[in-house]
C-alpha positions in Angstrom: 10.8 -25.8 8.2 7.2 -27.0 7.8 7.6 -26.1 4.1 9.9 -29.0 3.5 7.6 -31.7 4.9 5.5 -31.9 1.8 6.9 -33.0 -1.5 7.0 -30.4 -4.2 4.9 -31.5 -7.2 7.1 -30.6 -10.3 5.9 -30.8 -13.9 8.5 -30.5 -16.6 7.7 -30.0 -20.3 10.7 -31.4 -22.0 10.8 -33.4 -25.3 14.5 -34.3 -25.2 15.0 -37.6 -23.4 18.6 -36.9 -22.4 17.8 -33.5 -21.0 14.9 -35.0 -19.0 17.2 -37.8 -17.7 19.8 -35.2 -16.5 17.0 -33.1 -14.9 15.6 -36.1 -13.0 19.0 -37.2 -11.8 19.7 -33.7 -10.4 16.3 -33.6 -8.7 17.0 -37.0 -7.1 20.2 -35.6 -5.6 18.6 -32.6 -4.0 17.6 -32.5 -0.4 14.1 -31.5 -1.3 11.3 -34.0 -1.7 10.0 -33.8 -5.2 7.4 -35.7 -7.2 8.4 -35.3 -10.8 6.2 -35.7 -13.9 6.9 -35.0 -17.5 5.1 -33.7 -20.5 6.8 -34.6 -23.7 5.2 -31.8 -25.6 2.9 -28.7 -25.2 -0.3 -30.6 -25.8 0.4 -33.1 -23.0 1.4 -30.2 -20.8 -2.1 -28.8 -20.7 -3.6 -32.2 -19.8 -1.1 -32.6 -17.0 -1.6 -29.1 -15.7 -5.1 -30.0 -14.8 -4.6 -33.6 -13.7 -1.4 -33.1 -11.6 -2.0 -29.7 -10.1 1.7 -28.9 -10.0 3.4 -26.6 -7.5 5.9 -25.5 -10.2 6.3 -25.9 -13.9 9.6 -26.1 -15.8 9.1 -25.2 -19.5 11.5 -26.0 -22.4 11.1 -23.5 -25.2 11.9 -25.8 -28.2 9.2 -28.5 -28.3 7.1 -30.1 -31.0 3.4 -29.5 -31.3 3.3 -26.4 -29.2 6.5 -24.7 -28.4 7.3 -23.3 -25.0 6.6 -19.7 -26.0 3.1 -20.6 -27.1 2.5 -22.6 -23.9 3.7 -19.8 -21.7 1.3 -17.4 -23.4 -1.6 -19.8 -23.0 -0.9 -20.6 -19.3 -0.6 -17.0 -18.4 -3.8 -16.2 -20.3 -5.7 -18.5 -18.0 -6.5 -17.2 -14.6 -6.8 -20.6 -13.0 -3.0 -21.1 -13.4 -2.1 -17.7 -11.9 -0.6 -19.2 -8.8 1.7 -21.6 -10.6 5.3 -20.5 -11.0 6.7 -21.1 -14.5 10.5 -21.6 -14.8 11.6 -21.5 -18.4 14.3 -24.1 -18.8 16.1 -23.7 -22.1 19.4 -23.9 -23.9 18.5 -20.6 -25.7 20.3 -17.8 -24.0 19.6 -15.0 -26.4 18.1 -11.7 -25.2 15.1 -12.0 -27.5 13.8 -15.2 -25.9 14.6 -14.0 -22.4 12.8 -10.7 -22.9 9.8 -12.5 -24.4 9.5 -14.8 -21.4 10.0 -12.0 -18.9 7.2 -10.0 -20.6 4.8 -12.9 -20.9 4.9 -13.7 -17.2 7.5 -16.4 -16.7 8.9 -16.3 -13.1 12.4 -17.2 -13.9 14.6 -18.2 -16.9 17.1 -21.0 -16.2 19.6 -21.6 -18.9 20.3 -25.3 -19.3 23.7 -26.0 -17.8 26.3 -28.5 -19.1 26.9 -30.4 -15.9 24.8 -32.1 -13.3 26.5 -30.0 -10.6 25.6 -26.7 -12.2 22.0 -27.9 -12.7 21.8 -28.9 -9.0 23.0 -25.4 -8.0 20.3 -23.8 -10.2 17.6 -26.1 -8.8 18.6 -25.4 -5.2 18.1 -21.7 -5.9 14.7 -22.3 -7.4 13.5 -24.7 -4.6 14.6 -22.4 -1.8 12.1 -19.8 -2.9 8.9 -20.1 -1.0 6.6 -19.9 -4.1 3.5 -20.5 -2.0 4.0 -17.5 0.2 4.8 -15.0 -2.6 4.5 -15.6 -6.3 8.0 -14.4 -6.9 8.6 -12.3 -10.0 12.2 -11.2 -9.7 13.5 -7.9 -11.1 14.8 -8.2 -14.7 18.4 -8.3 -13.3 17.7 -11.4 -11.3 15.4 -13.1 -13.8 18.0 -15.3 -15.6 19.7 -18.1 -13.7 23.0 -18.7 -15.5 25.0 -21.8 -14.8 28.3 -19.9 -14.7 
C-alpha cells in the first residue's frame, strides 16, 4: 500500500539502555520502514516532540526527571499533539497504571515482553494500524497488548 512507502517516524521515551537496544533490534527486523529516535527522559521527550514531529510515540512509565504518567498528561493537555498516537510501553502490568493511561488518553498499552519475538509481534500489531486515517482509541478490552 501507499502507506508503507514512507518511513514511520518513531520516538521512544526510554531511559533503560538495554530496553532501548531490544526495542531498536525488534524495529530493525520489522518489514516496516522506521526512523527511530530516543528521548532518555521526559524533559528530552518534549524537545524532540517539537523537533522530530513523530508519527508515533512510545512512552515508558518509569523514567527520571518526568515520569511517563506526567508526560502523558502534559502531551494530552496540549492540542498541538492531538494527532500523535501514544503507546505506553511499560513493564508495569497493574490495573491502576493501565486504567490511568486509558483515562489520560494513551492510545494503547503495550506490556514489555521478555523476548524479541514477542516484541516483534506486538510492534507488528501497532504498525499495521493506520494511525493517520483514524486516531485509534481501542475499547478498554483491546487497550492492552500483552506478550502472551
